[in-house]
N, C-alpha and C positions, 0 to 999 in steps of 0.2 A: 307197592302200596306203603304209605308212610305210617308206621306204627305209632309215632308220636302224635300224629293227627287223630288217630283213633282214640287215644287216651287224653284228648284235650281237656275234658271236663275235670279230670283228676288234678290238672294244673291250675284251675281257677281258685283263687284264694277265697277263704270262707270269712264272712263277716257276721257278727252276732247282734248288732243293734239295727233294728229295722230301718231306722232313718238312713242307714247306709245305702238304701236303694237310690238315693239322690246323688251319691258320690261316684263320679265317673271312674275314680281310681279302683273301685271294686269290680269293674267290668273288664272282660277280655273279648276281642273279636272272634267269632266262630270261624274256624278254618274254611278256606275257599272251597275245599272239596267236600264239605258236608252238605246236607240237604235239610229242609224242613218238611216234615210230614204233618199236614194239617187236615182236620176234618171237623164237621159239625152237622147238626140236624137241620134239614130244610124245614122251614115253618115250625120252628120249635115253639113259638108263641101259640100257635094253634094247638099243638100237642099238649102244652101246659094248660091251655083253656079247657081242653077236654079231660083234664085231670090226670094226665100221664107224665107229670114232671119227674117222678122217680125213675120211670123208664128212660126219659131224656137224660137224666143225670147219669144213670148207669151206662148208657150208650156213649156219653162223652168220656167217661173214665175208661171205657173199653178201648178207646184209641190208644191210651197210654199203656194199659195192660198188655194189649196185643203186640205193640211194637217192642216193649221191653222184654216180653217173653220170647219174641222172635229173635231178638238180638242176643239173648242170653246175658244181658247186662242191665241191671236195674239202676245203673248209675249214669243215665243219660239226661241231658237238660230237657225238661218238659214243663208245660204249664197247663193247668186244668181251667176251663172256662165255663163250666156248667153244662152247656149243650154241645160242647166240643172240646178239642185240645190241640196243642201243637207239641211235637217232639222233634228235637234236633238229632240227626242220625249221621254217623261217620260213613265213609264209603264202604267199609267192610260189612256194614249192616244194612245197606240199601236194598239189596235183593230180598232179604227176609222181611224187612219192614214194608216194602211195597206189596208183597204177597199177603202180609198180615192185615194191612189196612183194606185191601180188596176183600179179604174174607170178613172183616168187620162190617163192611158195607152190606154184604149178603146177609150176614147174621142179623144186623139191625133191621133189615127189611123183613126177613122170614120169621124171626123169633119175637121182635119187639114191635113190628108194624110201623117202623120209622124209616123215613127216607134220609139217608146219610150221604153227603158228598165228601170227597176227599181229594187231596192233591199232593204231589211231591214237587217242591220248589227248590231248585239249586241255589246255593248261596251266591254263586257267581252271577246268576241272573238278577238276584236281589241287589247286588252291588252295582251292576250295570245300570239298574234303574235309579241309582242315586241314594239308596238306602243301605242300612247296615244291620247286622244282628250281633249285638253285644250281650254277653252272658255273665251274670254274677251268681254267687252262691251264698244264699242266706241260711244260716244254721238256726233251725227252730228248736233243736234239743241236742242232747249229747249223742243222739243216735240217728238223727235225720236232718237233711238239708234240702232246700228246693232251689231251682234255678229261677233267676229273675232275668227278663229280657228287655233290652232297650235298643235304640237306634232306628226304630220305625220299620225295620225289615219284616218282622213277624206280622205286623198289621198290613203291610203291602202284600205279603204272601197270602194272608187270609182274603183280602180283597180280590186277588187274582183267582183264588179258588172259587169264590162266590160268583165271579164273572165267567166261570167255565174253563179257565186256563189251567194247564198242568194236571188235569184231572186223571184219576185212577178209576178204571172200570171195575164193576163188581166182579167178584170171583164167580165160579160156576155155582149153580144152585146146590144147596145143601152143604156148601163148604163152610167149615166152622173155624174161627180163629182160636188160638190158645189163649184163653182168658183165665187161666189158673191164678188163683189168689184174689180175684175180684169178688166183692161181696158187699152187702148192706144189711147188717144184723142189729142195727141200733134204732131206738126210738128217735123220732124227730125231737130236737132239743129246744124246749121252750125258752123264750127270753126270760132272764132273771132280773133285768133292769128296765125294760121298757119295750123295745122292739129289736128284732134282728133286721139290720139294714144292709143290703147289698149295694156297694158303691163302685162306680166306674168313673174315673176322671182322666181325661186324655188331653195332651197339649194340642193347641191349634197350630197347624203348620205356618211358620213365619211369625209366630207369636213370641212372647218374651219368655225364653227358657228359664231365666233366673227367677222370674215371677212364678212360673209353674213349679219350680223346685221349692220356693218358699211356701206355695200353697200346699204341697204335699207334706212339708215339714209341719205346717200348722194343723193340718187334719190329723196327722199321726200324733201330734202332741195332745189334741183334744181326746182322741180315742184312748191314748195311753193313760189318761186320768181315770178311766173306767177300771173296774176290777179286771185283772189279768189282761190289761190293754185291750179290752173289748172282746176277748176270746169267747166265742159262743159256747164252748164246751167246758163244763166244770173241771177243776183240777183233778178231781177223783175219777173223771171219765164219764162217758155217756151211759145211759140205761139200756141194757140189752132188750131187744124186742124183735122177734121174728114173726111178722104177720104172714098171713096166707099169700098176700101179694109179694112180699119180699122173698118168701120161699120159692114162689113160682119164678120170679125174675132170676134168682140165683141159680136155680136148676137150669133154666134156659141159657144162662150165661156159661155154665161149665160142663154141660152134658148134652149129647145129641138126643133127639126126640125119643128114640127107643130106650134110652137109659135114664130118663129124667125121674121116673118114679123111685128107682134105687138111689139116685143122687139126692132126692128129697129126704129119704130115710137117713142117709149119711149126714146131711146138713142138720137135720133135727137132732141126731145123736150128738154131734159136735156141739151144737148150741146148748142143749140141756146139760151136757157134761161140763161145759165151761161155766154155766150158771151155778151148778152144784159146787164146783171147786171154789168159786168166788164166795158163795154163802158160807162154806165151811172154812174158808181161808186155808185151803190145802193146795200144795203144789203137786203137779204131775210131772215128774222128772224135773226139767229145768223150766217148765211152764208155770208161771204164777199169774192166775187170772186177775187178781186185783192190780198187780203191777202192769199187766197188759192194758187194762182199762186206763190207767194213768198215762201210759205211753201213747195210747190213742189220742188223748188230749194233747200231750206235749208234741206229738209228731204231725199235727194238723196244719194245713196250709190256708188258714183263714185270712191271710193278707199276703199280697204279692205285688210285683211290678211287672207288667206285660205291655210295654210301650205306653204305659199309663198305670195309675193306681187302681188296684182291685182289692176290695175288702168285703168280707161278710162278717159284721161285728154286732155285738150286743151292747146297745147304748141306751141311755135314758133320754127323756124328752129334751131337756136343755142342751145336752151334748149334740143331739141330732139337729136341733135348731141352729146351733153355732156352725156345724158342718155345712148344712144347707145354705146358710147365709154366705159363708165363704165361697162356696161353689157358684152361687148366683152372681156374686160380685165378680169373681174371676171370669165367668162367662160373659158378663156385660163388658168387661175390659178386654175381651179377645184373648184371654190367657188359656182358657180351657173350654171344653164341652164335657158334659157329665150326664150320667144316668143314675137314678136311685130307685130301689124297690124295697118297700117295707113289708115285713111279714112277722108273724108271731113265733116262728121257730126256724131252726137251722137243720140241715140234713148232712149226714156223713155217708160217703161212699169210700170203701176201703180197698187197698191193694196190699195183701199180706201173703208173700210167698212162703214164709216159714214163721209161724207164731212163736217158735222157740227163739227166734232172733228179735232184737229190739229195734230194727230199722224199718219196720212196717210203716206204710204211708197212708194218709187219710185226707180225703178231699172234702172241703167244706163248701157248702152253698146254702142259700136260703131254701126253705122247705116249700115255698109257694111261688116259684118263678125265679128268684135269685138273680144271678148274673144275666140270664137270658132276657128277663124283662127289664133289667137295668139297661142292658145294651139296646133293647128296642126303644126305650125312652131316649137314649143318647141319639139314636138315629132320628127319632121324631123331632129332636132339637135342630135338625137341619145339617148335621155333620155327616158327610159321606165318608166311608172308610178310607178312600184315597186321600182325603184331606188331613188325615192325622199327621202329627208332626213326625218328621224323620229325625228330629233332634235327640241327642242322648240326654239322660237325666242330668 
């Protein structure tokens, strides 16, 4: 086994200006012996319509949490998509990742009442199909960076999964994945400037790649004119809030059914202790509650590139109108297809293995459908997943 292949993501250079997502020099091809682990919720739009979007969001993030915990390495390339996720895994982590995603499927069904599908797609097959998976590394703060994906391969892999190929069966009943660190203890974050808009813009296969890059640059420039480049989370961090629903979901996430009452007591104790420390501005050892809240904001993935632009941003009316006009024009010209979903708040789902460390990760989506409904509208526009561009950014 090639140890250098296992440490591939460590070798990917870090860039700090988000516009770098359109620069091919920032990307590196994923090694041939890696795989993509992909999963999502079947009929997520129906679950959202029934008011279960928080459960859908947690289930999507659980894919990342389970695979990273199983691999013992929080430094793998992944992307969160609201109702699902994709994680790139080296050969040494394949067996554990396969078992983890099978367990997540069982857990999603039994604990969350959601039908999750999942697949393991080899990079070699993706390349045989004429696509690629290129990975870049965008630094969001001094302590966190996120993978960006290009080349069309992740989109092709997702389409294969949805068509029933490369599938992973559920684990045995009552099998539970290791979802340690997964939580959602924050209030929905209301828009401060107008609306929280979830944006997906993807290139049309055979379209003008240069024009698509220009489109992304123009959208990023508009959003960058907003406070904190449209970041939905205030610089001081989100407001803690542990609802009965959130408490229930987190207990189901991290404890078997017979131990969930005790887990709820532990979660409540941690939650109230953190709030007390923040109010008193007191540290507990190396844990600083106020600094932690600021890190939550800094370490959030509110914008990304996943074979196309994905953003959940806080924008005012004129900025939204300009963005929508650009997207409409690009669609008319055969440059892109897009989906938008507007809501009044954003939602955070967190993956925190150790609150004493500052590399905790936080996944941002719209609080009322977000990326899942934006993706549904992209499909309504007539774009089949297989038609997305294989072109690099």
